[in-house]
N, C-alpha and C positions, 0 to 999 in steps of 0.2 A: 439173598445177597448179604454180605457182611458190612456193607456201607449204606449210608442214607443220603438222600439228595434233597435239594431244594425245589421249591416251587417254580412254578411257573411264573412267568411274568406275563405280560399284559397282552392286550388284544389288538386294538387298532387305533390309529390316529387318522381321523377323517375330517379335516377342518371344514370342508364344504357342507358337511351334514349338520353343522351347528351354527346358528346365528350368534349365540352368546356362549362364551366359555366362562362358567362360574368360578370365581376364586374364593378362597376362604382360609380357614385356620386348620392346620394339621393336628391330628390326635394319634396317639399310639398306645398299645398295650401288649402285654406278654413279656417275653424275655428281654431283660435290659442289661445283661452281663457285659456287653461290649459298647454300651451307650446307644444302641439302636432305637431306644425309645425317644431320645433327644431331649430329655428333661433335666439334663445336667447330672444324673446319677447313674449308677449301675444296678439299680433295683429292678426286680421284676414288678410289673404292674398288672393287677388282676381286673382292673376297670380302666377305661380310657383316661389318659392324661394329655394335656396340651403340650405340644412340642415347643421348646423355648424360643421365643424371639422371632418366629416366622409368621408372616401374614401374606395375603395376596398369592397364595399357592393355588395353582390350577391343575397340578398332577402330582401324585405321590406313588412311589414304587418301592417294594421291598426287594433287596438283595438277600443273599443267604443270611447274613448277620449285620447288614448295613441297610441304610435307608437313603432314598434319593427323592428330592422334591424340585419341582419346576415352578418358578414364580412368574407372575404375569408380565414381568419385564424381560423375560427370556433368559434369565440367569438360573443356574443350577446350584443347589445346596445339598450337602450330604452329611451323614453322621453315622457313628457306629464303628464296627470293626474295620480296620485299615491295614491288615497284615500284608496285603499285596499292593497297596496303593489304590484300592478301590474307591477311596473318597476323592481322589483327584486333586488333592491340595499340595502335592509335591512331597509328602511325607508318608511314613508308614505308622503313624501314631493314631491310635483309636481316639475318636472324638465323641464327647458326651452331649454336645450341643452342635447345632448346624454350623458348617463351614462352607464358604463359597468355593466352587470349583474354579481353578485357575484358568484364565484366558479363554473363557467361553462366553459367547453372546449369541443371540438370535436362535435359541433353542426352542423347538416346537413339540418335541416328544422325548420321553425318557424311558429307560428300562433297566432293571437290575438282573444281573446274572448271579451265580452263586458267590463268586469272589471278584466279579468285574462289573463295570457299569458302562452303559451305552446311551448315546444321545443322538437325536436327529436335528440337524440345523435347517433353517428355512431355505437353504439353497439345495436341499435334497441330499446332502452328504452326511455320513455317519462318523461319529467319533467315539473312541472308547478308552478305558484305562482300567488298571488293576491287574489281576492275574492273567498271564498269557502263556502258561505252560503248554497248552494245547492249541495255541493260535486263536483263542477266542476273541482277541482284539482285531483280528483280520488285517494286520499291517504287514503280513509276510514274514514275521519273526515269531519267536517264542520268548521274547524278552518282556518281563513284567514292566508296567508303566505306571508311574505315580502322577502323571499329568496326561492330558488328552492327546491321542494320536488318531490320524484319520484312517478309516478303513479303506483298503486299496481297491480302486477300480469300480466303485459303485456310485451311481448318481440316480436321480429320479426316484428316490426312496420315499414312501409315504407312511410306512409303519415299521416298528422295530420290536423285538422281544428277545428275552434271554432264557436259555436253559442254564443248568448249573455250570457246564463247561463248554457250551456252544451258544451261538448267537444267530438270530434269524432276522431277515429283512424282506419287506414286501415292496416291489417296484410298482410304478404307476401303470405298467402294462399287465399287471396281474400275475407276474412270475415271482417265485420265492427263491431266495438265496440264503445259504447257510454256511457257517464256518466254525472251526474249533474242533473239539473232540468228536470222534466218529467211531468209538469202540463198538457201539450197538447199531450202527447204521443211522444215527440221528441226523446226519447230513442229508440223506435222502437221494443220493445219486447212484445207488446200487452197489456201493463199496463199503468196506470196513476199515479203510485207512485210518489209523488212530489220530493223526494230526492233520488238519486242513487249515493252514494259516492265512488263506485268502478265500474270498467268497466263491461258492460253487452253486450252480443252479440246480434246483430240485428237479428230478426227472419227470417229464410228462405231466406237469401241473400248470394250468392256466386258470384264469377267472377267479383268482383268490382275492378275498376282500378283508380277511383278518387272519392274524397269526398268533400263536402262543407257544411257549416252551415249557415242557416238563423237565425234570432233572436230566433224563437221558432219553427223552422222546420229544417229538415235535408234532404240533397240531395246526391245521389250517381250516378255515371256513371258506367255502366257495360261494359264488354269487347265486347259486341255485339253492342255497340253504343247507347243503350237505357238508359233513365234516370228514376230513381225511387226516390220517396220522401215520407216523413211521418211527422207527427206532426200537428201543427196548419194549417188550410186551410180556414181561415176566409175570405180571399180575393181571393181564388183560386190559392194560391201560390204552391200547389202541382201539378197543371197542368193536372188533370185528368178529367176536365169537371164538377166538382162538387164544392159546397161550404159547408164547415162543420167546426165545432169548433175543433174536435179531430179526429186524424187518427193515431192510435198507431202502425200500421204495414205498411210496404212499399206498395205504389201503383205506377203503371207505368204512367209516363207523356204521355199524348195522342199525337199520331201522330208525334213523334220526333225520328228520327234515324240519324245515321251518326254523332253523337255528339262526340266532341273531348275534350271539357272542360266545366266545370260548375262553377257557383258561386251563392251565396245567398245574397240578399240584405235585409236590415233593419229588417228582420223577416217576411216581407210581400210580397216580390217579388223575383223572381228567374230568372237566366240568363243562357243561353246555347250557345256554339259556335259549329257550324257544320263544317264538313270537307270541305265544299265549301267556308269557310271564312265568312259566314253570321252569324248574331247574332239573337237569339230568346229570348223572355222574356214573363213572365206571372205573375199574382198576382195583387197587389195593384198598382194603377197608378194615384194617386191624384196629384202628382207633375210632371207627364209625364215621370216617371222613366222607363216605358216600351218602350219609344222611338218610338211610332207609331203615334205621332201627336195628340193624344187625352188624356183625363184624365179618360178614361173608364177602370175599373178593368177588368181583363181577367182571365178566369179559364182554358184556353188552350193556348199553345204557339202562339205568334204572331211575325211576322218578324219586326225587328227594321229597320226603314226607312233609306235608302240611305247609308248603310254601306256595304263595301265589303273588302276583303283581310285582315280580322281581324285575329290576332294571339293570343290575350289574352283578358280576360274579368275580371271585378271585380264589386262588388256591395257595395255601401255606404248606409247611413241611408235611404235616399229617392232619391238617384242618382245612376247612372250606368256609368261605364267607359270602354273603349275598346282601345286596342293598335293595330295599323295597321302595316302591314309588311314594311312600309316605315319609321317606328320609330316615327310616330306622334300619339298623344293621342286625343281621342274624348270622349265627356261626354254629359249627358243629365239628366233631372230630376230637383230636387230641387237645387236652387242656391241663394234663397233669404236670406239675412242677412250675409251669410258666404262666398259666392264666391267659393264654392267647385267644380264648373265646370271649373274654371280656365280660363274663357274667358274675364276677366276684368270687369264683370258686376255682379249684384246681381239679374238678371232676370232668372226666371225658364225657362227651355227649354224642349220642348216636342218632339224634334227630335235632333239628335247629332250635337254638335258644336265642333270645334277644340279647344283644349287647347292652349292658347297663348304662342308663343315663345319657344316651347319645341319640340326638334327633337332628334334623336339618342337614343330614349328610348328603354330599353330592358326588363323592368318589371313594373307592375302597381299593386296598391291595394288601398283600401280606409278604412277610419274609418267612424264614424257616420256622421260627418259634415266636414271631411277633406279628401284629396286625395293625393296619393303618387306615385312617379315614381323613377326609377333608370335610369340615363342617362349614356350611355357608353362614356367615355372620347374620344375626337378626337385623332387620332394617331399623 
């Protein structure tokens, strides 16, 4: 394909599963051209730097070229590219340090799409802002929004995720709802209608406990530990052993059980974490983003080399990151030009390398060419 897509966004929000939500200080590295690092500059950063002026952060998410953070007071802060109003501050001005999103309180989860942002309130409603050309804000229009609008007709939501031009939600009954662009069947209702501006239920899918978005595909984790996916499968990112352009209904990822977390990268690769702490990946691999030491695309899951004791995963544009249980962060894939692997170089890596100088990390995520972490402050 002639175009490239953003990462996946996140996995699941399950407050009942955690007695304590750790808060901390956000760090970022990689491309800074639009301010997405949040340190007041437009410089690329090849090792982690602290985001200016933010503490008490409990979640951080990467959009395509912007960043979203949730503080422990329920307020949302954003920075970086703002071409479509994706920062939610009522302007289309790029921001190099965090700005608070207008008129939002009581937020419990956040997600970044390619050029839009989505949040979940404590009343189970979803709100979004930014680009809406394909209906990715779910308000029944294709009007871009620089301040939050409510997604139409959805309540009882427990998790959210973003693809590049589509948005995904998980209801408390285990059903999945999607809206936005549907060129490759990423909505999952058996159609290829290009614009779906209100939520549509994914066909034949129940018992879902986690969701993630690739650029033009969608991934879910069921309560039996199996992974299902749909949408574009050009590089095998659906993981069912085939290659195809369109897949408008869910297919099961081959040979993968005991999965506890999922993530989508760039639109063309997918990542899963198993209950034994190992990481598995499949799809496009031109920069080594699958972490198997090669640049061979894979249409079934392969084991990421040399990683154990992993607790969290995330996908960037063409790179992948993982958080170990010792608080260190590891990364692999594309690193040229931007330094998004955080090892102080601009060398692509085909197997995991440790991010320099970062310990005590409790959460990770990535944008297209930048990477994010929350570090728990030392006692």
